[in-house]
Structures are given as C-alpha cells and as structure tokens.
Legacy VTK file of the C-alpha trace (Angstrom):
# vtk DataFile Version 3.0
C-alpha trace
ASCII
DATASET POLYDATA
POINTS 260 float
0.087 0.365 -0.085
1.006 3.570 -1.028
0.492 4.836 2.456
0.874 8.841 0.785
-1.756 8.317 -1.863
-4.249 6.489 0.530
-4.065 9.241 2.858
-4.628 11.491 0.262
-7.528 9.585 -1.478
-8.720 8.923 2.080
-8.982 12.905 2.227
-10.573 13.913 -0.921
-13.227 10.865 -0.499
-14.169 10.841 2.925
-13.493 14.402 3.661
-13.930 17.004 1.261
-16.415 14.689 -0.904
-18.172 13.772 2.662
-21.709 12.473 2.358
-24.695 12.837 4.589
-24.623 9.925 7.174
-28.521 9.564 7.135
-31.178 10.907 5.029
-32.216 13.639 7.541
-28.249 15.013 8.103
-26.701 17.537 5.292
-23.107 18.589 4.323
-22.297 21.725 3.809
-19.511 23.582 1.854
-18.545 27.018 3.187
-15.238 28.695 1.984
-11.926 26.058 3.335
-14.603 24.391 5.449
-16.751 20.859 5.255
-19.025 20.380 7.668
-21.702 17.724 8.466
-25.248 19.175 10.180
-27.070 16.016 12.505
-30.357 15.629 11.736
-32.349 14.234 14.876
-29.396 12.873 17.726
-26.888 12.818 14.813
-23.378 13.859 15.139
-22.428 17.505 13.826
-18.278 18.846 13.250
-15.978 19.390 11.002
-14.907 17.409 8.920
-12.316 19.522 6.539
-10.600 22.658 6.589
-7.374 24.166 5.466
-7.565 27.659 6.688
-3.800 29.037 6.618
-2.237 30.708 9.843
-3.324 34.147 8.836
-7.579 33.392 8.963
-7.906 29.802 10.959
-8.992 31.964 14.223
-11.402 33.663 12.127
-12.265 30.220 10.286
-12.892 28.603 13.850
-14.535 31.267 15.210
-17.311 31.331 12.277
-18.084 27.605 13.174
-18.375 28.163 16.187
-21.473 30.857 15.662
-22.802 28.754 13.156
-23.340 25.729 14.966
-24.048 27.780 18.068
-26.888 29.231 16.258
-28.140 26.055 15.598
-27.861 24.905 19.224
-25.486 21.826 18.620
-22.670 20.640 20.282
-19.727 19.508 17.662
-16.953 18.213 17.266
-13.845 19.512 15.148
-12.245 16.183 13.328
-8.423 17.078 13.871
-5.880 14.703 12.138
-2.430 14.456 12.287
-1.460 16.495 8.909
-3.745 19.204 8.889
-2.753 23.292 8.482
-2.269 24.902 10.383
0.404 22.655 12.363
-1.194 24.800 15.635
-4.798 24.485 14.729
-4.976 22.158 18.062
-4.137 24.894 20.152
-5.635 27.473 18.235
-9.102 25.051 18.609
-8.312 24.760 22.570
-7.129 28.407 23.129
-11.144 28.964 21.160
-12.765 26.837 23.670
-12.466 23.366 22.341
-11.737 19.858 24.396
-9.664 17.735 22.835
-11.067 14.028 23.928
-8.711 10.513 23.039
-6.393 10.701 20.075
-6.609 7.732 18.079
-4.874 6.148 14.850
-6.082 6.439 11.383
-5.613 2.736 10.394
-6.607 1.610 6.855
-6.287 -2.285 5.375
-7.106 -3.830 1.678
-10.203 -5.566 2.113
-9.574 -8.356 0.150
-7.180 -9.571 2.954
-9.343 -9.087 5.263
-12.417 -12.138 4.325
-10.158 -14.957 4.901
-11.719 -18.098 6.610
-12.452 -16.310 10.453
-15.111 -17.740 11.859
-15.769 -16.528 15.802
-14.796 -19.341 18.962
-16.521 -21.990 19.092
-20.153 -21.350 21.219
-20.043 -17.590 19.443
-21.965 -16.404 16.658
-22.169 -13.466 14.540
-26.276 -12.014 13.832
-27.382 -8.972 12.213
-28.848 -6.679 14.246
-32.017 -5.351 12.306
-34.934 -4.782 15.023
-35.110 -3.425 18.366
-33.929 -6.517 20.598
-31.154 -6.337 18.682
-30.321 -3.053 19.030
-30.781 -3.917 22.673
-28.271 -6.721 22.484
-26.339 -4.528 21.039
-26.525 -1.715 23.157
-25.859 -4.540 26.365
-22.341 -5.617 24.729
-20.770 -1.934 23.896
-21.830 -0.806 27.702
-19.517 -4.059 28.969
-16.916 -3.665 26.339
-16.585 0.098 27.213
-18.225 0.739 30.644
-19.995 3.996 29.672
-23.469 4.588 28.869
-24.929 3.455 25.690
-27.899 5.457 25.126
-26.394 7.571 22.100
-26.022 4.233 20.200
-29.728 3.242 20.743
-30.637 6.177 20.034
-28.134 6.044 16.565
-28.946 2.683 16.167
-32.661 2.805 16.111
-32.970 6.106 13.821
-30.458 3.923 10.940
-33.195 1.173 11.199
-35.752 3.431 10.579
-34.539 4.709 7.246
-34.467 2.133 4.716
-32.237 4.720 2.518
-29.641 3.725 4.618
-30.116 -0.243 4.383
-27.415 -0.606 2.221
-25.232 1.836 3.821
-24.387 0.642 7.507
-24.174 -2.877 8.719
-24.819 -3.201 12.513
-23.362 -6.951 14.257
-23.553 -8.249 17.444
-21.683 -12.028 18.742
-24.012 -13.776 20.388
-22.621 -16.475 23.425
-25.813 -18.472 23.594
-28.196 -15.659 24.494
-25.156 -13.497 25.843
-23.490 -10.591 23.957
-20.250 -10.519 24.018
-19.386 -8.120 21.250
-20.873 -5.537 18.799
-19.625 -3.450 15.884
-20.908 -1.258 13.097
-20.319 -0.672 9.647
-20.438 2.653 7.720
-20.399 2.079 3.670
-19.938 5.230 2.074
-21.305 5.389 -1.873
-19.029 6.327 -4.812
-15.933 5.901 -2.452
-13.820 3.141 -1.530
-13.568 3.247 2.123
-15.806 0.979 3.908
-15.606 2.156 7.834
-15.637 -0.080 11.289
-16.838 1.482 13.957
-17.779 0.489 17.583
-16.004 -3.056 17.803
-15.585 -3.661 21.317
-15.446 -7.381 23.323
-16.993 -7.724 26.900
-14.065 -8.708 29.235
-13.245 -11.915 29.531
-14.049 -12.803 26.105
-11.089 -11.227 24.619
-8.302 -12.635 22.850
-10.379 -15.430 22.165
-10.450 -14.344 18.011
-14.566 -12.764 18.995
-13.221 -9.051 17.631
-10.860 -10.504 14.761
-13.935 -13.055 13.446
-15.886 -9.686 13.756
-13.420 -7.403 11.154
-14.076 -10.171 8.759
-17.314 -10.639 8.651
-17.617 -6.724 7.736
-14.343 -7.736 5.098
-16.983 -9.748 3.616
-19.881 -7.713 3.480
-17.768 -5.168 2.400
-15.877 -7.123 -0.467
-19.513 -7.557 -1.970
-20.404 -4.491 -2.442
-16.940 -3.807 -3.995
-15.413 -1.275 -1.433
-11.795 -1.381 -1.826
-10.099 -0.444 1.656
-11.180 -0.694 5.402
-10.502 2.479 7.699
-11.183 2.362 11.426
-9.882 5.277 13.690
-8.120 2.640 16.914
-8.043 2.932 20.018
-4.806 2.381 21.750
-6.450 -1.052 23.404
-7.174 -2.034 19.190
-4.328 -0.818 17.363
-1.405 -3.843 18.171
-4.535 -5.743 16.904
-5.220 -4.416 13.584
-1.752 -4.377 12.672
-1.088 -7.244 13.528
-3.282 -8.307 10.784
-1.645 -5.419 8.101
-3.628 -2.459 8.823
-1.571 0.359 7.917
-1.527 3.713 10.554
-1.690 6.226 8.322
-2.390 9.428 10.837
-3.715 10.524 13.667
-7.091 11.764 14.385
-8.559 13.745 17.580
-11.764 14.977 18.018
-11.977 18.625 19.855
-15.596 18.972 20.636
-17.149 22.275 21.589
-20.566 22.467 23.743
-22.040 25.798 23.292
LINES 1 261
260 0 1 2 3 4 5 6 7 8 9 10 11 12 13 14 15 16 17 18 19 20 21 22 23 24 25 26 27 28 29 30 31 32 33 34 35 36 37 38 39 40 41 42 43 44 45 46 47 48 49 50 51 52 53 54 55 56 57 58 59 60 61 62 63 64 65 66 67 68 69 70 71 72 73 74 75 76 77 78 79 80 81 82 83 84 85 86 87 88 89 90 91 92 93 94 95 96 97 98 99 100 101 102 103 104 105 106 107 108 109 110 111 112 113 114 115 116 117 118 119 120 121 122 123 124 125 126 127 128 129 130 131 132 133 134 135 136 137 138 139 140 141 142 143 144 145 146 147 148 149 150 151 152 153 154 155 156 157 158 159 160 161 162 163 164 165 166 167 168 169 170 171 172 173 174 175 176 177 178 179 180 181 182 183 184 185 186 187 188 189 190 191 192 193 194 195 196 197 198 199 200 201 202 203 204 205 206 207 208 209 210 211 212 213 214 215 216 217 218 219 220 221 222 223 224 225 226 227 228 229 230 231 232 233 234 235 236 237 238 239 240 241 242 243 244 245 246 247 248 249 250 251 252 253 254 255 256 257 258 259
C-alpha cells in the first residue's frame, strides 16, 4: 500500500467529498470548511478544513457561531497532517476540549476476508430490530464501561431509515443468548472506503478471536459491495491487533468537542 496516496485518497473521498450519514443530515461546504450537520440526535462536526495561519482563528469563530446558532454541540475532527500545524492549540484556546487521540488505520479489504470464524459457541448475527439493538447496546456498555443511550438512538434511527439499508451494517456476537461483542460498519456510496466502528468485546471474551471474526465478517460484506479499503479510527488497545492483521497507521485523529 502506498500510504501517502491512500491518505490523500481518504482526504478527498471521506473528508472533502463527505456525504451525509443519514437521510435527515446534510453536508455543507463553506469556504475552506466541510461540515456535517446531523439530523435528530445525529453527529455534527467539521470534517475538513484548510485555513492558513492568518485566518484560522476567524474560521474557528465562524464555525462556533454557526453551530451555536443551531444549538448543536459539535466536533472538530482534527487529523495529524492538517494545517496550520498549531490548529489543535487554536481550537483549545477557542474553548474546545480535546478527546482521546486515535490512529487512522487502513487495510485492504481483500486481505481481511479469509476463512475466519468466531470461537466455538459464538455466533455473529445482524441487528435488524429493537431486540437486536438492545443486545448490541448491552455488549457495548459492558465492553466500554459507559452509557450506551447514544448508540441506541443511533441504531434505531438508522434502522428506521430505509435509505440507509445499503450504507449501514450493525452486528452483535452472541455466546448463547449473551451479547459478548458488537460492531458497526458505514459504507459510503461512491467511495472506496468502508468504515469500521464501535468494535468492542466484553472482558472475559477478549483474546479469543471475537474481534477478529467481526472484522472478517464486515470485510466480506464490504468486498461483496465493491469497497477496496477498510478504515478504522483505532484506540490504543485495538491498534496492535489491527497492525498484526495488516492495517497501516496513516495519521492520527483527535476529536475536539465544543459545547455551546
């Protein structure tokens, strides 16, 4: 993989050329900024910007005023190669709070579609109804130790939107009737990237291959639909696993959150 070329492709397709994540969301392009305005309960934020040092503070202030007028909390998704080099410091000075840094990792879909199955006694099932949503939320809460209300809202909204059926995949891994892991995938039409999100396994089931099986399961779906790359915003605990599977670290990404 040509890391520089793939990162440039990611910037063009997934950031500058971003699409709305749901039917009630919209993407706006204002000057050198591409922003996503979420629908009811959806995500809002700045996906792409390219200000120079002279006007960066004014661009930041414009976005604060815009999303503030909507009453939205929003995220400025800052990548390690974004300009100007001190953009993160400027965001902090303007009142944003930096969340945990992640690593943008990309792998070839074809490399992840091998004959990988869950451990004995575990099955992977699609989430297609409210009962499945509750199982997925339970797995997520146990895996990450945080409230999953936001995930419930997201899943129910996406399942209710018929237009999202080909763009969104939600999965839960069950040991018997117990949810032990879950994961999502976003498939963006017109791009070569499928985004892997939310992969988390309940303590006690880690290290048994459940996480790997969920990656392979999603990779097979992505391959069938013609997506060349799999993209992950990886936390520290998942980065080594993804690296062993052949994913390449291309840059870092840090969410800067502004609350009106």
